[in-house]
N, CA, C and O atoms as a MOPAC input file, in Angstrom:
PM7 MOZYME 1SCF
protein

 N     24.29600 1    83.75100 1    51.68800 1
 C     23.20400 1    82.88000 1    51.40000 1
 C     22.77500 1    83.03500 1    49.95200 1
 O     22.84600 1    84.10200 1    49.34300 1
 N     22.33900 1    81.93000 1    49.46000 1
 C     21.97200 1    81.94500 1    48.04000 1
 C     20.54000 1    82.42700 1    47.88300 1
 O     19.68700 1    82.23500 1    48.74900 1
 N     20.31700 1    83.05100 1    46.76000 1
 C     18.93500 1    83.50700 1    46.55800 1
 C     18.00500 1    82.33000 1    46.28000 1
 O     18.41700 1    81.31900 1    45.71200 1
 N     16.78900 1    82.47200 1    46.67300 1
 C     15.76600 1    81.45200 1    46.45400 1
 C     15.47000 1    81.35700 1    44.95800 1
 O     15.35500 1    82.37800 1    44.28000 1
 N     15.34500 1    80.11500 1    44.43800 1
 C     15.00300 1    79.99600 1    43.01200 1
 C     13.56300 1    80.44800 1    42.78200 1
 O     12.70900 1    80.38400 1    43.66600 1
 N     13.34600 1    80.88700 1    41.60300 1
 C     11.99900 1    81.36500 1    41.28400 1
 C     11.07800 1    80.17100 1    41.03200 1
 O     11.52400 1    79.03100 1    40.89700 1
 N      9.78700 1    80.46900 1    40.97300 1
 C      8.81500 1    79.41000 1    40.75000 1
 C      9.03100 1    78.76200 1    39.39100 1
 O      8.84300 1    77.55500 1    39.24100 1
 N      9.41400 1    79.53800 1    38.42500 1
 C      9.64200 1    79.00300 1    37.08900 1
 C     10.82100 1    78.03300 1    37.09700 1
 O     10.76700 1    76.97600 1    36.46900 1
 N     11.89300 1    78.40000 1    37.81700 1
 C     13.05900 1    77.51700 1    37.88200 1
 C     12.71100 1    76.22800 1    38.60700 1
 O     13.15800 1    75.15100 1    38.20900 1
 N     11.92000 1    76.32700 1    39.66600 1
 C     11.51600 1    75.12500 1    40.41700 1
 C     10.68600 1    74.22100 1    39.51400 1
 O     10.92000 1    73.01400 1    39.45500 1
 N      9.72000 1    74.80100 1    38.81200 1
 C      8.87700 1    74.00900 1    37.91100 1
 C      9.71000 1    73.41200 1    36.77100 1
 O      9.50200 1    72.27200 1    36.35700 1
 N     10.66700 1    74.22500 1    36.27200 1
 C     11.51000 1    73.75600 1    35.18200 1
 C     12.38000 1    72.59300 1    35.64600 1
 O     12.50500 1    71.60500 1    34.92200 1
 N     12.97400 1    72.67600 1    36.81200 1
 C     13.78700 1    71.57900 1    37.36300 1
 C     12.93500 1    70.34200 1    37.64400 1
 O     13.34100 1    69.20800 1    37.39100 1
 N     11.74800 1    70.60100 1    38.17400 1
 C     10.85200 1    69.48600 1    38.45700 1
 C     10.46000 1    68.78500 1    37.15300 1
 O     10.43800 1    67.55600 1    37.08300 1
 N     10.14700 1    69.58600 1    36.11100 1
 C      9.78200 1    69.03900 1    34.80700 1
 C     10.95900 1    68.27400 1    34.21700 1
 O     10.76000 1    67.19800 1    33.65200 1
 N     12.17500 1    68.79100 1    34.32900 1
 C     13.35800 1    68.10400 1    33.80900 1
 C     13.60100 1    66.79000 1    34.54700 1
 O     13.97900 1    65.79300 1    33.93100 1
 N     13.39000 1    66.78300 1    35.84800 1
 C     13.57500 1    65.56400 1    36.62800 1
 C     12.56800 1    64.50500 1    36.18300 1
 O     12.92700 1    63.34000 1    36.01200 1
 N     11.30800 1    64.90500 1    35.99400 1
 C     10.29100 1    63.96500 1    35.51800 1
 C     10.63200 1    63.48500 1    34.11100 1
 O     10.45200 1    62.31000 1    33.79100 1
 N     11.11500 1    64.37500 1    33.29000 1
 C     11.48600 1    64.00600 1    31.92900 1
 C     12.62900 1    62.99800 1    31.93600 1
 O     12.61800 1    62.04100 1    31.16100 1
 N     13.60300 1    63.20400 1    32.79700 1
 C     14.72200 1    62.25600 1    32.90100 1
 C     14.22300 1    60.87900 1    33.35000 1
 O     14.66900 1    59.85800 1    32.82700 1
 N     13.29900 1    60.85000 1    34.31700 1
 C     12.73600 1    59.58000 1    34.77800 1
 C     12.00600 1    58.87300 1    33.63700 1
 O     12.14100 1    57.66400 1    33.45300 1
 N     11.23300 1    59.64700 1    32.87600 1
 C     10.50100 1    59.07300 1    31.75100 1
 C     11.47700 1    58.53400 1    30.71200 1
 O     11.29000 1    57.43200 1    30.19400 1
 N     12.50800 1    59.30000 1    30.41000 1
 C     13.50600 1    58.87000 1    29.43000 1
 C     14.22200 1    57.61800 1    29.92800 1
 O     14.44200 1    56.68300 1    29.15800 1
 N     14.58500 1    57.59200 1    31.20200 1
 C     15.25000 1    56.40800 1    31.77200 1
 C     14.31800 1    55.19000 1    31.71900 1
 O     14.74800 1    54.08800 1    31.37700 1
 N     13.04100 1    55.39600 1    32.05900 1
 C     12.06800 1    54.30200 1    32.01600 1
 C     11.89800 1    53.79400 1    30.58800 1
 O     11.86400 1    52.58600 1    30.35000 1
 N     11.79100 1    54.72700 1    29.63700 1
 C     11.64200 1    54.33200 1    28.23700 1
 C     12.88400 1    53.62000 1    27.72300 1
 O     12.78000 1    52.66900 1    26.94700 1
 N     14.04400 1    54.06700 1    28.14500 1
 C     15.28800 1    53.41300 1    27.72900 1
 C     15.34200 1    51.99000 1    28.26800 1
 O     15.70400 1    51.06100 1    27.54600 1
 N     14.98000 1    51.81800 1    29.54200 1
 C     14.96900 1    50.47000 1    30.14100 1
 C     13.93100 1    49.59400 1    29.44800 1
 O     14.20300 1    48.43100 1    29.15100 1
 N     12.74100 1    50.14200 1    29.18700 1
 C     11.69000 1    49.38500 1    28.51100 1
 C     12.12500 1    49.00900 1    27.10000 1
 O     11.84600 1    47.90300 1    26.63800 1
 N     12.80000 1    49.91500 1    26.42200 1
 C     13.29300 1    49.64000 1    25.07500 1
 C     14.32400 1    48.51500 1    25.09000 1
 O     14.30900 1    47.64700 1    24.21700 1
 N     15.22000 1    48.52600 1    26.07700 1
 C     16.21600 1    47.45800 1    26.19300 1
 C     15.54000 1    46.11900 1    26.48100 1
 O     15.91000 1    45.09300 1    25.91000 1
 N     14.54000 1    46.13700 1    27.37600 1
 C     13.80900 1    44.89600 1    27.68200 1
 C     13.05900 1    44.39000 1    26.45200 1
 O     13.02600 1    43.18600 1    26.19800 1
 N     12.45900 1    45.30000 1    25.69100 1
 C     11.74400 1    44.90500 1    24.47700 1
 C     12.71100 1    44.30000 1    23.45400 1
 O     12.37000 1    43.34300 1    22.76000 1
 N     13.91400 1    44.86300 1    23.36900 1
 C     14.91600 1    44.31300 1    22.45000 1
 C     15.32700 1    42.90800 1    22.88400 1
 O     15.50800 1    42.02400 1    22.04700 1
 N     15.47400 1    42.70100 1    24.20600 1
 C     15.81500 1    41.37100 1    24.71600 1
 C     14.68200 1    40.37300 1    24.43900 1
 O     14.93400 1    39.23600 1    24.04100 1
 N     13.45400 1    40.80100 1    24.65200 1
 C     12.30500 1    39.92700 1    24.39700 1
 C     12.23800 1    39.57700 1    22.90700 1
 O     11.99100 1    38.42800 1    22.54200 1
 N     12.45900 1    40.57600 1    22.05800 1
 C     12.44900 1    40.33200 1    20.61200 1
 C     13.54000 1    39.34900 1    20.22000 1
 O     13.30700 1    38.46500 1    19.39600 1
 N     14.71100 1    39.48700 1    20.79100 1
 C     15.80600 1    38.56200 1    20.48800 1
 C     15.45500 1    37.14400 1    20.94900 1
 O     15.71000 1    36.17400 1    20.23400 1
 N     14.87200 1    37.03000 1    22.13700 1
 C     14.50400 1    35.68700 1    22.62200 1
 C     13.37400 1    35.10000 1    21.78800 1
 O     13.34500 1    33.89200 1    21.55000 1
 N     12.44600 1    35.93500 1    21.34200 1
 C     11.36300 1    35.44500 1    20.47200 1
 C     11.93400 1    34.96000 1    19.14400 1
 O     11.53500 1    33.90900 1    18.64300 1
 N     12.86400 1    35.71900 1    18.57500 1
 C     13.49100 1    35.30700 1    17.30600 1
 C     14.24600 1    33.99400 1    17.48200 1
 O     14.17500 1    33.11600 1    16.62300 1
 N     14.96800 1    33.85800 1    18.59100 1
 C     15.71000 1    32.61800 1    18.84400 1
 C     14.74000 1    31.44900 1    19.01100 1
 O     14.95500 1    30.37300 1    18.45300 1
 N     13.68100 1    31.66400 1    19.77500 1
 C     12.69300 1    30.59500 1    19.98600 1
 C     11.99400 1    30.24400 1    18.68300 1
 O     11.69600 1    29.07900 1    18.42100 1
 N     11.73600 1    31.25600 1    17.87300 1
 C     11.08400 1    31.01900 1    16.58600 1
 C     11.95900 1    30.17100 1    15.67000 1
 O     11.47300 1    29.24500 1    15.02000 1
 N     13.24100 1    30.48800 1    15.62200 1
 C     14.14400 1    29.70000 1    14.76700 1
 C     14.29700 1    28.28200 1    15.30900 1
 O     14.36900 1    27.33200 1    14.52900 1
 N     14.34900 1    28.12300 1    16.63300 1
 C     14.42200 1    26.78100 1    17.22200 1
 C     13.14700 1    25.99600 1    16.93600 1
 O     13.20000 1    24.80700 1    16.62200 1
 N     12.01300 1    26.65800 1    17.04300 1
 C     10.74300 1    26.00400 1    16.76400 1
 C     10.66100 1    25.59200 1    15.29600 1
 O     10.20900 1    24.48900 1    14.98900 1
 N     11.09100 1    26.45800 1    14.39600 1
 C     11.07800 1    26.11900 1    12.97600 1
 C     11.97900 1    24.92200 1    12.70000 1
 O     11.62400 1    24.04200 1    11.91700 1
 N     13.14200 1    24.88900 1    13.34200 1
 C     14.04500 1    23.74600 1    13.16800 1
 C     13.40100 1    22.47000 1    13.72000 1
 O     13.50600 1    21.40400 1    13.11400 1
 N     12.74000 1    22.58600 1    14.86600 1
 C     12.05300 1    21.42300 1    15.44900 1
 C     10.93200 1    20.92800 1    14.55700 1
 O     10.75700 1    19.72200 1    14.38700 1
 N     10.17200 1    21.84900 1    13.98800 1
 C      9.08400 1    21.47400 1    13.08900 1
 C      9.62600 1    20.79100 1    11.84500 1
 O      9.08600 1    19.77700 1    11.40500 1
 N     10.69200 1    21.34300 1    11.27800 1
 C     11.30000 1    20.72600 1    10.09200 1
 C     11.82500 1    19.33200 1    10.41800 1
 O     11.67200 1    18.40400 1     9.62300 1
 N     12.43700 1    19.18900 1    11.57200 1
 C     12.94500 1    17.87700 1    11.99000 1
 C     11.80100 1    16.88800 1    12.17900 1
 O     11.88300 1    15.74700 1    11.72500 1
 N     10.74000 1    17.32200 1    12.84600 1
 C      9.58700 1    16.44300 1    13.06900 1
 C      8.92800 1    16.06400 1    11.74800 1
 O      8.49400 1    14.92600 1    11.56900 1
 N      8.85400 1    17.02100 1    10.82200 1
 C      8.26800 1    16.73800 1     9.51800 1
 C      9.10200 1    15.71100 1     8.77000 1
 O      8.55400 1    14.79800 1     8.15200 1
 N     10.41700 1    15.85300 1     8.82000 1
 C     11.30200 1    14.90100 1     8.15000 1
 C     11.16600 1    13.51100 1     8.78000 1
 O     11.13900 1    12.50700 1     8.06800 1
 N     11.08100 1    13.45200 1    10.10500 1
 C     10.89600 1    12.16100 1    10.78000 1
 C      9.56000 1    11.53300 1    10.40800 1
 O      9.47600 1    10.32300 1    10.19700 1
 N      8.52800 1    12.34700 1    10.32700 1
 C      7.20700 1    11.82600 1     9.97400 1
 C      7.20400 1    11.30300 1     8.53700 1
 O      6.61500 1    10.25700 1     8.26300 1
 N      7.84300 1    12.00600 1     7.63600 1
 C      7.92000 1    11.54900 1     6.24300 1
 C      8.69100 1    10.24100 1     6.16500 1
 O      8.28400 1     9.32600 1     5.45000 1
 N      9.79500 1    10.13900 1     6.88800 1
 C     10.58300 1     8.90200 1     6.89300 1
 C      9.77200 1     7.75100 1     7.48100 1
 O      9.80000 1     6.63800 1     6.95700 1
 N      9.05100 1     8.01700 1     8.56800 1
 C      8.22700 1     6.97300 1     9.18700 1
 C      7.10700 1     6.53900 1     8.24100 1
 O      6.77800 1     5.35500 1     8.16700 1
 N      6.52900 1     7.48700 1     7.52600 1
 C      5.47200 1     7.16100 1     6.56800 1
 C      6.02300 1     6.29700 1     5.43600 1
 O      5.38300 1     5.33100 1     5.02000 1
 N      7.20000 1     6.64300 1     4.94500 1
 C      7.82300 1     5.82900 1     3.88600 1
 C      8.12100 1     4.42100 1     4.39200 1
 O      7.89100 1     3.44300 1     3.68200 1
 N      8.63300 1     4.31800 1     5.61500 1
 C      8.90600 1     3.00100 1     6.19200 1
 C      7.61000 1     2.20100 1     6.33500 1
 O      7.57100 1     1.01000 1     6.02900 1
 N      6.56300 1     2.85700 1     6.79700 1
 C      5.27700 1     2.19300 1     6.96600 1
 C      4.73400 1     1.70700 1     5.62500 1
 O      4.23500 1     0.58700 1     5.51900 1
 N      4.83300 1     2.55300 1     4.60600 1
 C      4.34300 1     2.15500 1     3.28700 1
 C      5.14300 1     0.97400 1     2.74800 1
 O      4.57300 1     0.07500 1     2.13000 1
 N      6.45700 1     0.96200 1     2.97400 1
 C      7.28700 1    -0.16200 1     2.52500 1
 C      6.87400 1    -1.44500 1     3.24000 1
 O      6.76900 1    -2.50200 1     2.61700 1
 N      6.64300 1    -1.35100 1     4.53800 1
 C      6.21800 1    -2.53300 1     5.30300 1
 C      4.84700 1    -3.00700 1     4.82700 1
 O      4.63100 1    -4.20900 1     4.67200 1
 N      3.92300 1    -2.08100 1     4.59400 1
 C      2.59400 1    -2.45400 1     4.12400 1
 C      2.66000 1    -3.12500 1     2.75300 1
 O      1.93700 1    -4.08900 1     2.50200 1
 N      3.51200 1    -2.63100 1     1.87200 1
 C      3.65800 1    -3.26100 1     0.56600 1
 C      4.24200 1    -4.65600 1     0.69900 1
 O      3.80300 1    -5.58500 1     0.02200 1
 N      5.22900 1    -4.80400 1     1.56800 1
 C      5.83200 1    -6.11800 1     1.79200 1
 C      4.81500 1    -7.09300 1     2.36800 1
 O      4.75600 1    -8.25000 1     1.95200 1
 N      4.01400 1    -6.63200 1     3.32400 1
 C      2.98200 1    -7.47800 1     3.92000 1
 C      1.92700 1    -7.84100 1     2.87200 1
 O      1.42700 1    -8.96500 1     2.85200 1
 N      1.59600 1    -6.89200 1     2.01100 1
 C      0.62800 1    -7.15900 1     0.95900 1
 C      1.13500 1    -8.25000 1     0.01900 1
 O      0.38300 1    -9.14800 1    -0.35800 1
 N      2.40000 1    -8.17000 1    -0.35500 1
 C      2.99200 1    -9.20100 1    -1.22200 1
 C      2.99100 1   -10.54500 1    -0.50300 1
 O      2.64000 1   -11.56400 1    -1.09900 1
 N      3.37500 1   -10.55900 1     0.75800 1
 C      3.39500 1   -11.80900 1     1.52200 1
 C      1.99000 1   -12.38800 1     1.65900 1
 O      1.81100 1   -13.60300 1     1.57700 1
 N      0.98700 1   -11.52600 1     1.86800 1
 C     -0.39400 1   -11.99900 1     1.96500 1
 C     -0.85700 1   -12.61000 1     0.64800 1
 O     -1.50200 1   -13.65800 1     0.64000 1
 N     -0.52800 1   -11.95500 1    -0.47100 1
 C     -0.90000 1   -12.50600 1    -1.78400 1
 C     -0.24100 1   -13.85900 1    -1.99800 1
 O     -0.87700 1   -14.79600 1    -2.48100 1
 N      1.04100 1   -13.96100 1    -1.63800 1
 C      1.74500 1   -15.23900 1    -1.79000 1
 C      1.11800 1   -16.30700 1    -0.89200 1
 O      0.92100 1   -17.44300 1    -1.32200 1
 N      0.80800 1   -15.94700 1     0.34500 1
 C      0.20500 1   -16.91100 1     1.26900 1
 C     -1.17200 1   -17.34100 1     0.77800 1
 O     -1.51400 1   -18.52200 1     0.85200 1
 N     -1.96300 1   -16.39900 1     0.28000 1
 C     -3.28200 1   -16.75100 1    -0.23900 1
 C     -3.16300 1   -17.63500 1    -1.48100 1
 O     -3.95300 1   -18.56100 1    -1.66300 1
 N     -2.19100 1   -17.35500 1    -2.32100 1
 C     -1.96100 1   -18.20700 1    -3.49300 1
 C     -1.58200 1   -19.61900 1    -3.08300 1
 O     -2.09000 1   -20.58800 1    -3.64600 1
 N     -0.68700 1   -19.74100 1    -2.10000 1
 C     -0.27600 1   -21.06300 1    -1.61300 1
 C     -1.45300 1   -21.77400 1    -0.96000 1
 O     -1.63800 1   -22.97500 1    -1.15500 1
 N     -2.24700 1   -21.04600 1    -0.18900 1
 C     -3.41200 1   -21.63500 1     0.46000 1
 C     -4.43300 1   -22.09900 1    -0.57100 1
 O     -5.02900 1   -23.16600 1    -0.42200 1
 N     -4.63500 1   -21.30500 1    -1.61100 1
 C     -5.57000 1   -21.67500 1    -2.67200 1
 C     -5.09400 1   -22.93200 1    -3.39300 1
 O     -5.89100 1   -23.82800 1    -3.67200 1
 N     -3.79900 1   -23.00100 1    -3.69500 1
 C     -3.25000 1   -24.18800 1    -4.36400 1
 C     -3.38700 1   -25.42000 1    -3.47200 1
 O     -3.74300 1   -26.49900 1    -3.94500 1
 N     -3.10600 1   -25.25800 1    -2.19100 1
 C     -3.22500 1   -26.38400 1    -1.25600 1
 C     -4.68000 1   -26.83400 1    -1.14200 1
 O     -4.95700 1   -28.03200 1    -1.11200 1
 N     -5.60600 1   -25.88100 1    -1.07900 1
 C     -7.02500 1   -26.22700 1    -1.00700 1
 C     -7.46900 1   -26.95000 1    -2.27300 1
 O     -8.24800 1   -27.90000 1    -2.20000 1
 N     -6.98500 1   -26.51300 1    -3.42900 1
 C     -7.33700 1   -27.18100 1    -4.68500 1
 C     -6.79800 1   -28.60700 1    -4.71500 1
 O     -7.49200 1   -29.52200 1    -5.15700 1
 N     -5.56000 1   -28.80200 1    -4.24600 1
 C     -4.98600 1   -30.15100 1    -4.19800 1
 C     -5.78200 1   -31.04000 1    -3.25400 1
 O     -6.06900 1   -32.19500 1    -3.57000 1
 N     -6.13800 1   -30.49500 1    -2.09100 1
 C     -6.91500 1   -31.25500 1    -1.12000 1
 C     -8.28700 1   -31.61600 1    -1.68300 1
 O     -8.76500 1   -32.73500 1    -1.49600 1
 N     -8.91400 1   -30.67200 1    -2.36900 1
 C    -10.21400 1   -30.92800 1    -2.97400 1
 C    -10.10700 1   -32.00500 1    -4.04700 1
 O    -10.95300 1   -32.89800 1    -4.11200 1
 N     -9.08300 1   -31.93200 1    -4.88400 1
 C     -8.89000 1   -32.94300 1    -5.93600 1
 C     -8.66200 1   -34.31800 1    -5.31000 1
 O     -9.23100 1   -35.30800 1    -5.77100 1
 N     -7.83800 1   -34.39100 1    -4.26600 1
 C     -7.58600 1   -35.66400 1    -3.59800 1
 C     -8.86600 1   -36.21700 1    -2.96500 1
 O     -9.14100 1   -37.41500 1    -3.03500 1
 N     -9.64200 1   -35.31900 1    -2.34800 1
 C    -10.89500 1   -35.73900 1    -1.72800 1
 C    -11.87200 1   -36.24500 1    -2.78100 1
 O    -12.55900 1   -37.24400 1    -2.56700 1
 N    -11.93400 1   -35.55600 1    -3.92200 1
 C    -12.81800 1   -36.01100 1    -5.00100 1
 C    -12.38000 1   -37.38400 1    -5.53500 1
 O    -13.21600 1   -38.24900 1    -5.79300 1
 N    -11.06900 1   -37.57300 1    -5.69600 1
 C    -10.57800 1   -38.87300 1    -6.16600 1
 C    -10.93100 1   -39.97600 1    -5.17800 1
 O    -11.38200 1   -41.04800 1    -5.58100 1
 N    -10.73100 1   -39.72300 1    -3.89900 1
 C    -11.05700 1   -40.73200 1    -2.88100 1
 C    -12.55900 1   -41.02800 1    -2.87300 1
 O    -12.98600 1   -42.17600 1    -2.75100 1
 N    -13.34600 1   -39.95200 1    -3.00700 1
 C    -14.79800 1   -40.14100 1    -3.01500 1
 C    -15.21400 1   -40.97900 1    -4.22200 1
 O    -16.07400 1   -41.85200 1    -4.09900 1
 N    -14.62600 1   -40.72900 1    -5.36500 1
 C    -14.94700 1   -41.50500 1    -6.57700 1
 C    -14.54500 1   -42.96800 1    -6.38900 1
 O    -15.29700 1   -43.87300 1    -6.75200 1
 N    -13.37100 1   -43.19500 1    -5.82900 1
 C    -12.93200 1   -44.57600 1    -5.59000 1
 C    -13.86500 1   -45.28600 1    -4.61800 1
 O    -14.26400 1   -46.42700 1    -4.85300 1
 N    -14.21200 1   -44.60500 1    -3.52000 1
 C    -15.09600 1   -45.21500 1    -2.52600 1
 C    -16.46900 1   -45.48200 1    -3.14200 1
 O    -17.04500 1   -46.54800 1    -2.92300 1
 N    -16.99800 1   -44.53000 1    -3.90800 1
 C    -18.29900 1   -44.72700 1    -4.55100 1
 C    -18.23700 1   -45.87400 1    -5.55900 1
 O    -19.16700 1   -46.67600 1    -5.64600 1
 N    -17.13700 1   -45.95200 1    -6.32500 1
 C    -16.99000 1   -47.03900 1    -7.30300 1
 C    -16.91900 1   -48.38100 1    -6.60600 1
 O    -17.61000 1   -49.32000 1    -6.99900 1
 N    -16.09100 1   -48.48600 1    -5.57200 1
 C    -15.97700 1   -49.74400 1    -4.83600 1
 C    -17.30100 1   -50.12900 1    -4.19400 1
 O    -17.68700 1   -51.29800 1    -4.20100 1
 N    -17.99200 1   -49.14300 1    -3.64100 1
 C    -19.29200 1   -49.42100 1    -3.03100 1
 C    -20.28800 1   -49.88600 1    -4.08100 1
 O    -21.04900 1   -50.82200 1    -3.83700 1
 N    -20.29400 1   -49.24800 1    -5.24300 1
 C    -21.20600 1   -49.65200 1    -6.31000 1
 C    -20.88000 1   -51.05700 1    -6.80300 1
 O    -21.78800 1   -51.85800 1    -7.02600 1
 N    -19.58700 1   -51.37000 1    -6.97800 1
 C    -19.19300 1   -52.71300 1    -7.42300 1
 C    -19.59700 1   -53.74200 1    -6.37800 1
 O    -20.19600 1   -54.76600 1    -6.70600 1
 N    -19.27000 1   -53.46800 1    -5.12100 1
 C    -19.62100 1   -54.37400 1    -4.04300 1
 C    -21.13000 1   -54.55200 1    -3.94000 1
 O    -21.62200 1   -55.67000 1    -3.78000 1
 N    -21.85900 1   -53.44900 1    -4.03200 1
 C    -23.32400 1   -53.52100 1    -3.98900 1
 C    -23.87700 1   -54.29800 1    -5.16800 1
 O    -24.81100 1   -55.08700 1    -5.02400 1
 N    -23.28700 1   -54.06600 1    -6.34700 1
 C    -23.72400 1   -54.80500 1    -7.53800 1
 C    -23.45300 1   -56.29500 1    -7.39400 1
 O    -24.29200 1   -57.12300 1    -7.74900 1
 N    -22.28300 1   -56.63000 1    -6.87600 1
 C    -21.94100 1   -58.04000 1    -6.68900 1
 C    -22.87000 1   -58.68200 1    -5.66700 1
 O    -23.36500 1   -59.78700 1    -5.88700 1
 N    -23.11000 1   -57.99600 1    -4.54900 1
 C    -24.00900 1   -58.54900 1    -3.54200 1
 C    -25.42900 1   -58.66500 1    -4.08500 1
 O    -26.10300 1   -59.67600 1    -3.88600 1
 N    -25.86100 1   -57.63500 1    -4.76100 1
 C    -27.21100 1   -57.67300 1    -5.35800 1
 C    -27.33200 1   -58.77000 1    -6.39700 1
 O    -28.33300 1   -59.48500 1    -6.44500 1
 N    -26.30300 1   -58.90200 1    -7.23500 1
 C    -26.31800 1   -59.96700 1    -8.25700 1
 C    -26.27800 1   -61.33900 1    -7.62400 1
 O    -26.98600 1   -62.25000 1    -8.05200 1
 N    -25.46000 1   -61.48500 1    -6.61900 1
 C    -25.38900 1   -62.76900 1    -5.91100 1
 C    -26.71000 1   -63.10900 1    -5.25600 1
 O    -27.15300 1   -64.25600 1    -5.30900 1
 N    -27.35900 1   -62.10300 1    -4.62400 1
 C    -28.63500 1   -62.34600 1    -3.97500 1
 C    -29.70300 1   -62.69900 1    -5.00800 1
 O    -30.53000 1   -63.58600 1    -4.79400 1
 N    -29.66500 1   -61.97400 1    -6.14900 1
 C    -30.62700 1   -62.27200 1    -7.21400 1
 C    -30.40600 1   -63.68900 1    -7.75800 1
 O    -31.36800 1   -64.41100 1    -8.01600 1
 N    -29.14500 1   -64.08300 1    -7.93100 1
 C    -28.85700 1   -65.43900 1    -8.42000 1
 C    -29.32400 1   -66.46800 1    -7.40700 1
 O    -29.87700 1   -67.50500 1    -7.77400 1
 N    -29.10500 1   -66.18300 1    -6.14900 1
 C    -29.54500 1   -67.11500 1    -5.10900 1
 C    -31.06200 1   -67.23800 1    -5.10500 1
 O    -31.60500 1   -68.33300 1    -4.96000 1
 N    -31.76500 1   -66.06600 1    -5.27100 1
 C    -33.22400 1   -66.09700 1    -5.30400 1
 C    -33.72900 1   -66.89900 1    -6.51000 1
 O    -34.64800 1   -67.71000 1    -6.40700 1
 N    -33.09500 1   -66.63900 1    -7.64300 1
 C    -33.52300 1   -67.36200 1    -8.85400 1
 C    -33.27200 1   -68.84600 1    -8.68700 1
 O    -34.09800 1   -69.66500 1    -9.08700 1
 N    -32.15900 1   -69.19400 1    -8.11000 1
 C    -31.80200 1   -70.59600 1    -7.94000 1
 C    -32.69800 1   -71.26800 1    -6.91100 1
 O    -33.07700 1   -72.42500 1    -7.08800 1
 N    -33.03800 1   -70.57000 1    -5.85100 1
 C    -33.83200 1   -71.16500 1    -4.76200 1
 C    -35.31600 1   -70.81600 1    -4.82300 1
 O    -36.04200 1   -71.08600 1    -3.86500 1
 N    -35.76800 1   -70.24900 1    -5.87200 1
 C    -37.17500 1   -69.86400 1    -5.95700 1
 C    -38.02000 1   -71.11900 1    -6.09400 1
 O    -37.67700 1   -72.02200 1    -6.85800 1
 N    -39.11700 1   -71.18000 1    -5.36200 1
 C    -39.88200 1   -72.40400 1    -5.44500 1
 C    -40.51500 1   -72.56200 1    -6.83500 1
 O    -41.00600 1   -71.58800 1    -7.40600 1
 N    -40.50300 1   -73.80100 1    -7.38300 1
 C    -41.04500 1   -74.07500 1    -8.68300 1
 C    -42.19100 1   -74.95700 1    -8.63200 1
 O    -42.76500 1   -75.28400 1    -9.67100 1

């Protein structure tokens, strides 16, 4: 039969067993932390690439929008210029027609008034 281990040997073995468990736990935790760090780095680089891509798309969309706004601005200026010219032509035509109508009315009124005055003078009792 084997001799019984001493209390010191039992405590020493127990301490070594606990130490091995702690070392194994720390080793596993260290490996998990390394995996998490690697996944964080990968996600970070993917996120940075996504942000750069989104920024480039936003800049391109902004440039396209500015080009469209400038084109619309030019078209609006041209349309307003054409509308102004058309309004001026219409106003000039309306003024000419009004002058002609007023002239004809004045001539007609003058002729009628003159004719009536001549008739009155001719038919006035003497």
